[in-house]
N, C-alpha and C positions, 0 to 999 in steps of 0.2 A: 855701370849701373843703368845707364840709359838703354843699352842693348838688352839687358836682362828684362827691364821693364817693358820694352817693346815685345819681347817674346811672351811675356806673361799676358799682355793685352791681346796678342794674337790668339793665345791659347783660350783666353776667355771668349773671344769672339767666336772661335771655332766650336767651343762648348755650347755657346748660345745657339749657334746655327744648328748644331747637332741635335740639341734639345728641341728646337723649333721644327726641325724636319721630322724628328720622331713623333712630335705632337701632331704635325700635319698628316703624317702617314697613319697614325693610330686613329685619327678622326675619320679615316676612310675605311681601314681594315679592322679597326677595333670595334667593340660592341657599341651599338647605337643606343637610342633611348627607348627601345621596344621592351617594355616590362613584362608583356605577356603575349602569347599568340594573338595575332590581330589580323582581321580580314580588311583588306584595302582595295578600293575600287579605282582603277585607272579609267577614267571616262573615255569614250570613243572620240578620237581626234585630239586628245590632250597632248600638250607639249611637255618637254622635260621640265621647263620652267614652272608650268602650272602644277605639275605633279610634285615638284620640290616644295612649292608653297603649300600644297595640300598636306604633304607629309609633315611640314613644320606646324600647320594648323591643328593637326591631329596628335601632335606631340611625339611623333615618331623619329624625328631628327631635331637637333637643337637649333639649326639655322638653315634656312632654304639657300641662302647665298653660299654658305660654306659647302653644302651638299652639292650645289651646281659647279662650284669652282673645282672641287676634287673630282666630280664626275667628268668634267672636261679634260682634266689632266690624266687621271688614272683609269677612267671607265672606257668601255667599248663604245664605238660610235654607232652601233646597231640601233634601230628604232625601238621604242618601247611599244608594248602591245596593250590593247584595251582589254579589260576584263576584271574579275575579282581575284585577287591573289592572297594567299596566306603568307604573312610575314611572321616567322617564328620569334619567340622571345629571345632578346640578345643579338638579334641579327645586325650585322654591320651595314653601314651605308653601301658598301661595295656589293654585299649579297643582295640587298634590296634592289639596286639597280639591275643586277644580273637577273633577279627574279622577274622584273618587269620586262626585260629584254628577251630572256630565253626560257623562262619558266612556263608552266602550264597553268592557265586560269582554272579556278575552281569550277568543276562541272556539277550541275544539279539536274535531276531527272524528274520528268513528269511522264507517268505511264498511262497509256490508253490500251486497255485490254480488248481483245477481239470481241465484237458484239456490243460495245458500248455505244448507245445511241448518242446523237449529237447534242441533245439537251444536257446529257450528263458529261459530255466532253466540255461543253461550256461551263457547267458547274465546277468541274475539276480545275479548269484554268482560272476561273474567277476566284476560287478558293486558295490559289497559290499566292500568298501575300508577298512573295519576293518579285513577282511580275507586276507590270504596271499597264495602265490604260484599259479601256473598254473594248469589247468585241461583241459582234451579234452572235447568235447561235448559228454555228456553221451549217451548210446544206448537208442533209442526211446523206451518208455514204461518201462524203468528200474527204474524210480523214482516214489515213492508214494507221491502224492500231500498231503501236510500237512504243518504245521508251525513247524520249527526246530529251537531250540536255539543253539547258538554258542558263543564262547568267543572271545574277542578281540585278534587278532594275530593268531587265529586258522587257520589251512590250509584249503583251499577250498576242497581239496581232502578228508579231514576227514569229512567234512560236507556232501559232495556228497556221501561218503561211507555210512553215516547214512541213507540218503534218499533212497539209493539203498537196503540196508539191511531191511529197513522198508517195501519196496515192496516185497522182498522175503519172509519176515516173514508173511506178510499179505496173500500172495498167499498160503503159506504153511498151513495157518489157514483156508482159504476160500475154497480151492480146495476139500478137503474131505467132505465139506458140500454141494457139488453141487447137483442139482436135477438129476432125471433119465432122460435118453434120451435127453440130451441137445445136441446142435449142434456141440460142439467141444469135442475132445477127449484127449486134452493135455493142459497144463497151458499156453504154448506159444500162441496157437491159441485163448485161452480164453482172453488173454490180447489184441491180435489183434482185436478181435471182440468187446471187451469192449472199445477199443479206438475209433472205429466207433460210437458206441452207445454214447460215451461221447461227440463227436463232432456233433452228430445229434440230441442231446437232449437239448433243451433250457428250458424245464419245468421238474423239478425233478420228479414229479409224473408220468411222461410218460416213465421213464427209462425202467421199466420192460416191458412195452408194446412195445417200440422200440426194446428192446432186443428180444422179442417174434417174432416180424416181421422179423428182420434180421435172427434170428435162422431158421424160416420157409424157408426163401429164400436160406440159406446155405443147408439145408436138401433137398430142391427141386432142387438143382443145377441151381438156377436162378441167373441172374446178380444182384448183390447187388445194383448197381447204387446209391452209396453214394457220393454225391458231394465232401465231404472233401478228398476223396481218389484221386480225380482229382487234387485238389490243393496241396496235400502234395509233390509230386515230383517237383513242381514249386517253393514253398516257404519253404519247410521243416516244414510246419505247421503254419507258420506265416499267418496273414490275407492276403488275395489276393488284396483286396483294389479295386476290380472292378468285373464285371460280368464274368463268365467263358465263354471262346470262344468256338465255335463249334469245332475248330481244337484241343482244349484241351480235349473236351469230347471224341473225336475220337482217342486221343493219345493212343498208345499201349506201356505199360510199366508194371512194376511189382506191381503197386499200383492202377491203374485206374480200378475201379470196373464197369465202363460202357463198357469196351472193354475186360474184362476177367471175367470168371466164378470163384467163390470161393473167398477166403480171400486174401488180399494183402500179400506181402511177409513179412511184418513186421508191427508193430503198427504205427499209424499216430499221436499219441500224447501220453501223460502220463495219463492213465485213473485213476479216483479216486476209492475209495472203493465201492461207490454205483453202479457205472457202471459195475465194475467187478462182484459184487454180482448179478446184474441184469442179466448178461450173464449166470451166474452159476445157477440162478433160475428164468428164464424168465416167463412172463405172458403166460398163456394158451390162445392162440388166433389163429384165422384163417386168420388174416390180413396179406397181402403180400405187400400192397402198403400204402403210406402215402404222404401227401402234406401239406404244411402250411395252417392253417385255419384263419390267420389274427389276432390271438390273442397271438401269440408267441408259440403256440402249434401246433398240427397236427390233420388233419382229416385222420382217418385210414379206409382202405377198404379191403374187401376180394377178390373182382373180379376187373378186369381191367375196366369194365363198371362203377362200382361204383367209382373207382379211377378217371376216366375221368370226371365224374360228379363233383367230388370234385375239380379237377383241374380247371374246368370251373368256379366254385364258387370262387376259389382263383384268377383267372385271372380277374373276375369281381370286386373283392375287390381292386386289384391293379390298375384297370382302374379308379375306383372311387377315388383312392389316387393320381392319375396322374403319376403312375409308369410305365404305358404302353401307 
């Protein structure tokens, strides 16, 4: 009877241990307390302990201590990554840790289109409520138009720094590939001229032709007569919303290329890669003049007489449209 009782006690202890082990294991690989898909932020420099406490505070695990204990026994020793992660409903503590160690942080994008002036870059970044902190309006022409990813809670200054670094990197790559006898002899002037090309080009295939035309004017010492350079001192590159006044055409300032020879003192927008490339390798052309052709593009001319004939055609198109 004593022997039988001993066996029974051993069986009970084994069963208890088995149940305890199953509970301990299920607490790691079984479903956690995540009731719905949840975004979770791992702060930069956070330790596993601080993350476990944060998980418990947000109700995603039942116990920070239990999560840590199981993580040390069953989890990988790989470091956790900072960022915002999606934890799906019903995720186990094991899958949560794996996500922090090996998953991809959620990527969010802010897009800067070609030709967006810096005041509007600033407005776009300030309007993104997932970013933090203040920034000044960036220098005109310092931002490379593109789509940039960012993390929730990242500073606007960090995102802007990436945009400006991208421009510097692109210029460092593009400048050595410039053609011979181009109209500019330094990177700054290349960006200024590219900003004019960007604003004057509505049709991508015309970029190199427009760049060739303005390059000819720069070399010849002609007035560039680019309308966007009239508008820039008035609006900082934002749309004017009306026709340009004669007084504005005659205005004397450091940007208006109707009243000054040569390039403006600075860029009038943030030019994209293609406009910069067009200035560095413009089309070989004798054109010095252009006017809208009614299709969104331009009619190009070598002489003033040819240009005046094209202007007459454009005015006739506008009259038929009821614009004059």
